[in-house]
Every structure is written in C-alpha cells, then in structure tokens.
C-alpha positions as CSV (number, residue, x, y, z in Angstrom):
1,M,1.0,99.4,157.4
2,N,2.5,98.8,160.8
3,P,5.6,101.0,161.4
4,V,7.7,98.0,162.5
5,R,6.9,96.1,159.3
6,K,7.5,99.2,157.2
7,K,11.0,99.5,158.8
8,R,11.8,95.8,158.1
9,L,10.6,96.3,154.5
10,Y,13.0,99.2,154.0
11,I,15.9,97.2,155.5
12,V,15.2,94.2,153.2
13,L,15.0,96.5,150.2
14,A,18.2,98.3,151.2
15,I,20.0,95.0,151.5
16,L,18.7,93.8,148.1
17,C,19.8,97.0,146.5
18,G,23.3,96.7,148.1
19,V,23.7,93.1,146.9
20,G,22.5,94.1,143.4
21,V,25.1,96.9,143.3
22,A,27.8,94.7,144.5
23,V,27.0,92.0,141.9
24,A,26.9,94.6,139.1
25,L,30.3,95.9,140.1
26,A,31.9,92.5,140.3
27,L,30.5,91.5,136.9
28,S,31.8,94.8,135.4
29,A,35.3,94.2,136.9
30,L,35.4,90.6,135.7
31,Q,34.4,91.6,132.2
32,Q,37.2,94.1,131.9
33,N,39.8,91.6,133.0
34,I,38.8,88.7,130.7
35,N,41.3,88.1,127.9
36,L,39.7,85.7,125.3
37,F,42.0,83.5,123.1
38,Y,41.7,83.8,119.4
39,T,43.5,81.8,116.7
40,P,45.1,83.5,113.6
41,T,42.1,82.1,111.6
42,Q,39.6,83.7,113.8
43,I,41.5,87.1,113.7
44,A,41.8,86.8,109.9
45,N,38.0,86.2,109.6
46,G,37.3,89.2,111.7
47,E,35.9,87.4,114.8
48,A,38.3,89.1,117.1
49,P,37.0,92.4,118.4
50,Q,39.1,95.5,117.5
51,G,40.4,97.6,120.4
52,T,39.7,94.9,123.0
53,R,42.6,93.2,124.7
54,I,42.8,89.5,123.5
55,R,45.2,86.6,123.6
56,A,46.4,85.2,120.3
57,G,48.8,82.4,119.7
58,G,50.3,79.9,117.2
59,L,53.6,79.0,115.7
60,V,56.1,81.8,114.8
61,E,56.7,81.5,111.0
62,E,60.2,80.7,109.8
63,G,61.9,83.9,108.4
64,S,59.1,86.3,109.6
65,V,60.9,88.0,112.5
66,K,61.8,91.5,111.5
67,R,63.6,93.7,114.1
68,S,63.8,97.5,113.9
69,A,67.5,98.7,113.7
70,D,66.9,101.7,115.9
71,S,64.3,100.6,118.5
72,L,63.0,97.6,120.3
73,E,60.1,97.1,117.9
74,V,59.7,93.6,116.4
75,D,57.2,92.4,113.8
76,F,56.7,88.7,113.3
77,V,54.0,86.4,111.8
78,V,52.2,83.7,113.8
79,T,50.3,81.0,112.0
80,D,47.9,78.1,112.9
81,G,48.4,76.4,109.5
82,A,45.4,77.9,107.8
83,H,45.9,81.7,108.3
84,E,48.6,84.1,109.5
85,V,48.5,87.2,111.7
86,T,51.2,89.8,112.0
87,I,52.1,90.7,115.5
88,R,53.9,94.0,116.4
89,Y,55.7,94.1,119.8
90,H,57.7,96.9,121.3
91,G,60.0,95.5,124.0
92,I,62.4,92.7,124.7
93,L,61.2,89.3,123.6
94,P,61.5,86.3,126.0
95,D,64.7,84.3,125.9
96,L,62.8,81.3,124.6
97,F,61.2,83.1,121.7
98,R,62.3,81.8,118.3
99,E,61.0,80.9,114.9
100,G,59.0,77.7,114.7
101,Q,58.0,77.8,118.4
102,G,54.6,78.3,119.9
103,I,53.9,81.6,121.5
104,V,51.0,83.5,123.0
105,A,50.7,87.3,122.6
106,L,48.4,89.6,124.6
107,G,47.3,92.9,122.9
108,R,44.8,94.6,120.7
109,V,43.9,94.1,117.0
110,N,44.1,97.4,115.0
111,E,42.3,98.4,111.9
112,Q,44.8,96.7,109.6
113,G,44.3,93.3,111.3
114,V,47.7,93.6,113.0
115,L,47.9,92.5,116.7
116,V,49.7,95.2,118.7
117,A,51.0,93.2,121.6
118,D,52.0,94.5,125.0
119,E,53.1,91.1,126.2
120,V,54.6,88.0,124.5
121,L,54.8,84.7,126.2
122,A,57.0,81.8,125.0
123,K,56.8,78.2,126.0
124,H,59.1,77.3,128.9
125,D,60.5,74.0,127.8
126,E,60.7,71.6,124.9
127,N,57.5,69.7,125.7
128,Y,55.1,72.4,126.8
129,M,52.8,74.4,124.5
130,P,49.8,76.5,125.7
131,P,46.6,74.5,125.5
132,E,44.9,77.0,123.2
133,V,47.8,76.9,120.7
134,M,47.8,73.1,120.8
135,Q,44.1,72.9,120.0
136,A,44.5,75.4,117.2
137,L,47.4,73.4,115.7
138,E,45.5,70.2,116.0
139,K,42.5,71.7,114.2
140,S,44.6,72.9,111.3
141,G,46.8,69.8,111.0
142,M,50.0,71.6,111.8
143,K,50.7,69.7,115.0
144,Q,52.4,66.9,113.2
145,Q,54.7,69.4,111.4
146,H,55.6,71.0,114.7
147,D,56.1,67.7,116.4
148,A,58.5,66.6,113.6
149,A,60.4,69.8,113.8
150,T,60.7,69.6,117.6
151,A,61.8,65.9,117.4
152,G,64.5,66.9,114.9
153,K,65.8,69.6,117.1
154,Q,65.9,67.4,120.1
155,G,67.8,64.7,118.2
156,Y,70.3,67.2,117.0
157,Q,70.8,68.6,120.5
158,Q,71.3,65.1,121.8
159,E,73.9,64.3,119.1
160,R,75.7,67.5,120.0
161,A,75.7,66.7,123.7
162,Q,77.5,63.4,123.1
C-alpha cells in the first residue's frame, strides 16, 4: 500500500473513532438526564423502575397530607383515579401545593412502592395542569371531577370578591 494512502486511511479511521466516542458519550449523558413520567397506576403495577429518577403526577388526595411535627418531612397520596401512590418529600412544599390540586414530583421509587421525592412542582394558576397529569386524569375519568371541584372553588372565590 502506498504510504500516502496508508496515512489517509489512518486519519479517516481516527476521525471515525473520535466521532463514535463523541456519540457514545452524548448518548450516555442524555440517558442519565432523562426523567420519564409515570402515572400512579403505572407505579402501582410495577412499571416504574426502582432506584431510577422519574416524574410522577396526579391529584393530591383530600385528607392525605401528613406533616412531621419535628422535621420538614411530608407524606401525601397522589391519585389518577384508578390507583394511588404515596409520595414522601423532605423540604418546603410550593406555595400553590394543596389537596385536590395537580402536582408533579421528581424522585425515586423505593422497595415499598413509595416515591421519595427530591422536588415537588405545583401548577402555577387555576387553569394550568401538566400535560402528563391531564392525560392520566382523562384516561381514568377523574378529569370531570377535578374540573367540577375547580369550578366550584372559582365560583366561591368570585362570590367572596364581590
């Protein structure tokens, strides 16, 4: 083989190897940063991976919020109408967090099926709900119940304002 061709072949092979390594590193980094959304039904059925950071959401069940007296730990139940999942969070909850509202929690599912959250997100106004939570509620038929509860609260707030 001609020495010039041999040198070109080595250069092309080195470039291909470099591109391959770069693509592998990029895919590895993306895979670690993906937070897939799971509904309470999927978590209850065991579809959510344990120990992997996921997003879960639904409506906070009425009367399910239990706060620790001596720490910032809060346990509450989130439902999609079909199943419930307990979420344990250590920290200060968002100001808009309340029972009957849609939330999304980011965390890991432990062996008992409890989502240990490191972040809790609440909707930012009366009309918004995360798309994943909305789809889960529509599938379970709880969207009408949530809409009726929200409409009742809005009517009450309008009456109070007058």
